[in-house]
ROLUMRO-639763 format. One record per residue (C-alpha): residue in one letter; y, z, x. Coordinates in steps of 0.05 Angstrom, whole numbers, padded with zeros to 5 digits, always signed. Each point is the difference from the previous one (the first is absolute). Last residue first. Layout:
N
AYZX
...
//
This chain:
189
F-00073+00252+00174
R+00014+00075+00043
S+00074-00028+00018
R-00020+00027+00063
A-00062-00039+00000
R+00040-00066-00009
S+00051+00005+00042
S-00060+00006+00046
R-00027-00069-00024
S+00074-00008+00012
R-00004-00001+00076
C-00062-00032+00001
F+00031-00060-00038
I+00056-00007+00055
E-00056+00013+00058
P-00038-00065-00026
L+00062-00045-00024
V+00040+00012+00062
Q-00049-00047+00038
P-00006-00046-00037
L+00071+00001-00040
E+00035-00030+00062
H+00008-00067-00015
V+00026+00034-00077
H+00048+00033+00049
P+00023-00065+00038
L+00004-00044-00044
D-00016-00072+00020
M-00077+00018-00028
D+00032-00014-00068
T-00073-00002-00029
V-00003+00070-00014
S+00060-00027-00052
E+00054+00026-00009
R+00032-00010-00074
Y+00069-00032-00013
G+00025+00008-00077
F-00035-00043-00050
R+00041-00045-00018
L+00033-00016+00058
S-00046+00029+00065
E-00066-00048-00038
L+00057-00059+00004
E+00010+00022+00075
R-00077+00001+00003
A-00019-00057-00024
D+00064-00037+00043
L+00051-00024-00034
V+00040-00059-00013
R-00031-00030-00040
E-00026+00052-00045
V+00079+00019+00008
I+00024-00072-00037
E-00046-00001-00068
D+00020+00071+00006
P+00078-00035-00020
A+00045+00016+00053
E+00060+00048-00011
R-00025+00058+00060
L-00029-00058+00049
F+00067-00038+00004
E+00041+00063+00014
R-00050+00008+00047
V+00013-00054+00035
T+00081+00007-00002
K-00005+00067+00038
E-00046-00027+00041
P+00037-00058+00024
A-00022-00070-00011
T-00029-00028+00064
T-00054-00030-00033
W+00032-00004-00058
A+00039-00054+00020
S-00062-00059-00012
D+00013-00006-00065
C-00055-00021-00034
T-00004+00061-00053
L-00079+00006+00017
N-00012-00019+00055
A+00066+00040+00020
I-00017+00070-00028
A-00086-00009+00031
D+00056-00014+00078
R+00046+00068-00017
H-00063+00037-00020
R-00028-00015+00060
D+00059+00021+00042
K-00010+00061-00025
L+00020+00061-00029
E-00028+00055-00010
L+00009+00026-00081
F+00012+00070-00013
R+00081+00021+00005
E+00043-00070-00042
F-00061-00034-00016
Y-00045+00056-00029
K+00067+00027-00024
E+00001-00053-00055
K-00060-00020-00035
E-00006+00098-00008
P-00045+00023+00047
R-00082+00018-00025
R-00012+00084+00023
K-00018-00001+00077
V-00069+00003+00017
A-00018+00041+00075
L-00063-00006+00018
F-00038+00071-00032
D-00068+00039+00026
I-00065+00029-00039
I-00005+00079-00028
Q-00033-00010-00066
I-00008+00095-00025
I-00055+00022-00022
L+00015+00049-00047
K-00070+00047-00038
T+00019+00010-00075
H-00040+00065-00024
G+00048+00048+00028
E+00034+00009-00065
S+00013-00062-00006
A+00075+00012-00014
E+00001+00055+00061
R-00039-00043+00051
V+00027-00065-00017
T+00083+00044+00010
D-00032+00034+00064
V-00009-00054+00030
L+00056-00037-00016
K+00051+00066+00007
K-00048-00009+00085
L+00026-00069+00006
G+00073+00014-00021
P-00019+00056+00052
L-00027-00049+00052
F+00061-00065+00005
R+00044+00043+00061
D-00074-00012+00028
H+00004-00060+00034
G-00042-00056-00027
I-00022+00019-00076
R+00045-00055-00038
L+00013-00007-00061
L+00017-00076-00048
P+00075-00005-00021
G+00006-00064+00033
S-00016-00033+00049
P+00049+00025+00073
I-00056+00017+00057
D-00006+00063+00018
R-00079-00001+00020
V-00054+00021-00026
G+00010-00017-00074
T-00039+00038-00060
A-00031-00057-00046
E+00000+00038-00075
V-00035+00068+00009
V-00080+00002-00040
L-00020+00045-00041
A-00075+00018-00008
G-00043+00037-00039
P+00047-00020-00067
R+00024+00076-00025
G+00055-00039-00066
A+00053+00041+00033
A-00028-00035+00054
F+00059-00053-00018
R+00052+00033-00036
R+00006+00036+00073
Y-00002-00062+00033
W+00062-00033-00018
D+00029+00066-00028
L+00009+00012+00079
N+00002-00075+00022
E+00077+00013-00048
E+00021+00060+00031
T+00001-00033+00070
V-00054-00002+00068
F+00042-00031+00041
G-00018-00081+00030
D+00086-00009+00017
D+00014-00048-00059
T-00016+00068-00030
A-00073+00008-00022
R-00021-00037-00088
W-00012-00061+00013
P-00077+00010-00038
V-00037-00028+00059
M-00074+00010-00035
//
């Protein structure tokens, strides 16, 4: 279950407690707590466990479920690693702030408009053109990854090996998960 009720920086809220309390009141054998991140990566209102500052809230969650179920419900926490996920930007903001403008964008516009002046057009002019362009044009100028970022927000991928923090994940994640296991135990899960 991912109820999206934590704070944006991963702390347990009263809404989290109420959510799991309602399920626990039915005294199920087990409840799986939402995907809980092991690193402090902006990913929306999802729980975190990768630092001691999150433990008091997680302990309160365990106590809330134990009390509501009269001790009959086992609480299991799912720990995961998040990559960066950004909210979908407004079209204007995407073209003003987020698109990394490249020569291939200028070339595509020049080809679509049959106007070679676009190959040397000022950045501001190119961005304004894209901001005002219909979707059919934008789809022919941006690559698949850029279109995804425009339509859904930027999302890192495990294949983004050009990003140093993604490249190092195979070396650092095992230790991070081990520390989170310790935090899980100290939270009484």
